[in-house]
Structures are given as C-alpha cells and as structure tokens.
C-alpha positions as a printed NumPy array, in Angstrom:
array([[  0.233,   0.079,  -0.473],
       [  1.461,   3.727,  -0.69 ],
       [  2.209,   6.028,   2.323],
       [ -0.046,   8.773,   2.832],
       [  2.996,  11.008,   1.763],
       [  3.17 ,   9.442,  -1.967],
       [ -0.679,   9.543,  -2.209],
       [ -0.707,  13.069,  -1.291],
       [  1.83 ,  13.895,  -3.894],
       [  0.036,  11.652,  -6.705],
       [ -3.274,  14.117,  -5.624],
       [ -1.049,  17.125,  -6.307],
       [  0.303,  15.789,  -9.521],
       [ -3.586,  15.379, -10.843],
       [ -4.512,  18.882,  -9.481],
       [ -1.047,  20.025, -11.628],
       [ -1.965,  18.193, -14.627],
       [ -5.803,  19.166, -14.749],
       [ -4.839,  22.602, -14.407],
       [ -2.947,  22.416, -17.595],
       [ -5.601,  20.742, -19.491],
       [ -7.942,  23.978, -18.338],
       [ -5.875,  25.912, -20.091],
       [ -6.673,  24.43 , -23.255],
       [ -9.389,  25.518, -25.516],
       [-12.073,  22.952, -23.872],
       [-15.972,  23.245, -24.075],
       [-17.557,  24.457, -20.745],
       [-18.47 ,  20.779, -19.999],
       [-14.9  ,  19.804, -20.11 ],
       [-13.777,  22.741, -18.056],
       [-16.657,  21.686, -15.611],
       [-15.292,  18.051, -15.378],
       [-12.156,  19.283, -14.838],
       [-12.579,  21.738, -12.241],
       [-14.343,  18.596, -10.258],
       [-11.589,  16.675, -11.024],
       [ -9.832,  19.172,  -9.293],
       [-11.967,  19.83 ,  -6.15 ],
       [-11.715,  16.027,  -5.342],
       [ -8.085,  15.866,  -5.609],
       [ -7.468,  18.987,  -3.627],
       [ -9.967,  17.577,  -0.899],
       [ -8.183,  14.142,  -0.999],
       [ -4.812,  15.766,  -0.857],
       [ -5.543,  18.183,   2.363],
       [ -7.318,  15.111,   4.079],
       [ -4.11 ,  13.127,   4.032],
       [ -2.196,  16.043,   4.958],
       [ -4.365,  17.04 ,   8.397],
       [ -3.083,  15.507,  11.299],
       [ -4.751,  12.341,  12.476],
       [ -7.733,  13.125,  14.253],
       [ -8.244,  16.281,  12.617],
       [-10.385,  15.875,   9.778],
       [-13.888,  17.327,   9.981],
       [-15.048,  16.232,   6.73 ],
       [-18.708,  15.386,   6.971],
       [-19.226,  16.627,  10.326],
       [-21.214,  19.563,  11.333],
       [-19.443,  21.656,  14.566]])
C-alpha cells in the first residue's frame, strides 16, 4: 500500500495536470469536469495532509 505522503503527492500531481488541461481551449462541459477533478483531488490531498483525528469532513460543528 502507498504511504500517505505518496498518495498526497499523487493527488497534487492530478491537480497540476488538470489545471494544465484547463488552459486549453475546452468546452464548458470539459472545463466543469476538470474543475470537479481538481476539487476532489485537492480535498483528498488536504485530508491526507491533516493530522490524525483532525479531519472534520462531513461533520458539522
């Protein structure tokens, strides 16, 4: 299994590639899908970078 650090770096690489793809002349539909990919990858990267027990995703305060 991959370490948390390697997974976090992989998600950041996905963000970088999707952002590069957004700079091309794409349809609105493609750009929306790329933005969804970026949002998911950033969220996963943020979760993996959080201290253990500090993630509050999906929990209301």
